[in-house]
C-alpha positions, 0 to 999 in steps of 0.5 A: 454525478458528472463524468470523470475529468480523467481521460485514458489514452489506452483501450481497456478492452483491446488485446495486446500490451499498451503503455499510456496515461491517465490524463487529468487537466491541470492548469498552473503557472508554468502550463496554462493548459497542462495535464497530470499524466499518470503512467498506466499499462494495460496488457490483455489476452482474451477472456479471463480475470483482471488484476489491478496493480497499484503503487505509490498510493503514498508517494514516498513508498517505492517497492511497489513502483519499482516492481510495477515499472519493471512488470510493465516493461517485461509483460507479454500479452501472449503469456496471459489469460485475462487482463493486467492493469498496472498503475505504478504511481497512483498518486502521481503528483505525490510520487513525483515529489517524493512525498506521502501526500500531493504537493498540489492539494495536500491530498492523502490518496488513501484517505479520500475515497471514494473520491469526487469528480468535482473535488480536489486533484487527489479526489478526482484520481480517487474517483476514477479508480472508484468508478472506472478501474475498480469495477474492471478488476477481480483482484486488486493489489495495492503496494505500500511500504513505511515511507519516510516515517515508518519501518515494518517487517515486510508483510502482505496483508488482508482484512477481517470482513463481514463477508467471510467468503470474500475474506477467505478469498482475500486470505488465499490471495495473501497466502499466495503472495507469500511475503515473509510475514502475512498479517490480518491487519487492523487499520487505525481508520479505514473509512475512506481508504482505497482498501475499503472501497475495493472490499465494499465492491466485493473485490479480492484485495490485498496490500503490503507494507514492505520495510520503509525509510523512504527507500528500497533494498534488493530484498524488499523489491524481490519480495514485491516481484515474487509476490506479483508472479505468485498472485498472477499465477494464483489468479490464473492469469499466468501459468506456473507453480507458486514460489513458496517459502516460509511465512509467519502468520500474524494477527492484530486483534485490537487496539492494544497492538498500537503504541502512540507517542504522547510526547515530542523528542528523540526516540530511543528504541529498546527492541528491534523489529522481529523481536518477541515482546511481552505485555508491559515490556519497555519498547522505547523511550522519548527524550526531551530535547529542549533541556538536559536533566529531564527523565525520558518518557517510557512506552510499553507494549500493550500485548504479547507478540512480535514487534512488527513496525515502528517510527523511523526518524530519530525525532518524534512528535506528539501523536506520532505512531511509535510502534505496533505489535502483532500476535503470531497465529 
């Protein structure tokens, strides 16, 4: 396979703090010899573990980028034992456009891994992470939120893995992050995700879903910033005690957790995030907006648990995610 077309302007092996770019050539109408310039910070001090922080894997999810741009501004090499790599805008074209997917090629970054150096722009970025950045890392933290279309109870998550020793390390990292909710997350389709690629390399990987709606709050950004401080201490890269508060441990045992819309229309929510639900309980109705006098379609929980996430906009279409229920552990 050919070399990556991406060129870093930082030296990953040099001590100190460096702010630079991952430079990907992009010839277009307004810049014939232009480039996509993805901001990156590398901070290193001697030997020690490496942690890779990423945000805006989806470009309309903002808690991670806010916390990571702040970290890049504040970080000091002499306070580290090891290396920190910070990429606040992983799918940078999508992030610049405020979209989940890239405006250049339509690529959903978290569905194209391991990527391709000869593929689309999104696949080229994914390939660089797969072949260059992930091999450097011991810990990987990928920040997500609900974006413009979903809303969640703020949580940090890990996955069920075949390697139970690796799974235990991921769970320990999730606990150290100490979000208000800690979830063993069941993915709808994990085959081409960044998560899966990192886990298949044996990395300690954790992720988040921090609220949603395509914006931020001081509360959710605060969760991200505290989690960053905690995971750096947990990895032994910085010193200090973990900042610990209560967390609700949740599990997603099977597909009964998910509810998807089989109609299009106007959503009427019948429960709120954080509410306890029972199997068969009404969670939402979808009203037909094309004419009056038509009864709404009703949707029910398939499992007992806590209402953890839901569709965010008022309108919904056939096949959209409607809600998800997780089970307290």
